[in-house]
FILUMTI-814685 format. One line per 10 residues: number of its first residue (from 0); for each residue x, y, z of C-alpha. Coordinates in nm, 3 decimals, padded with zeros to 5 digits. Layout:
residues N
NUM	X:Y:Z | ...
end
This chain:
residues 44
0	08.167:11.839:05.467 | 08.478:12.045:05.540 | 08.609:11.822:05.818 | 08.552:11.511:05.606 | 08.742:11.678:05.320 | 09.034:11.746:05.556 | 09.029:11.381:05.666 | 09.035:11.264:05.304 | 09.316:11.508:05.223 | 09.525:11.387:05.517
10	09.453:11.027:05.413 | 09.571:11.097:05.058 | 09.884:11.276:05.178 | 09.978:11.023:05.448 | 10.210:10.732:05.369 | 09.999:10.473:05.554 | 09.628:10.407:05.508 | 09.575:10.377:05.885 | 09.666:10.744:05.944 | 09.413:10.859:05.682
20	09.147:10.626:05.821 | 09.207:10.757:06.174 | 09.189:11.119:06.057 | 08.865:11.054:05.868 | 08.716:10.873:06.168 | 08.813:11.164:06.393 | 08.656:11.409:06.146 | 08.333:11.207:06.145 | 08.331:11.195:06.526 | 08.387:11.571:06.561
30	08.121:11.643:06.298 | 07.868:11.410:06.460 | 07.937:11.547:06.808 | 07.896:11.910:06.699 | 07.573:11.820:06.516 | 07.433:11.648:06.828 | 07.528:11.946:07.045 | 07.372:12.190:06.798 | 07.053:11.982:06.784 | 07.043:11.958:07.165
40	07.085:12.333:07.219 | 06.835:12.409:06.940 | 06.575:12.198:07.125 | 06.632:12.392:07.445
end
């Protein structure tokens, strides 16, 4: 939730919509990757 909030904040502050979209996409990717790694290590 925090990383997505940062992406939305950057998107609102940025002059172009593409910068905000890229930041939000990056936040989603980082969040998803950390969740997958946590789930993987929890299984092992």
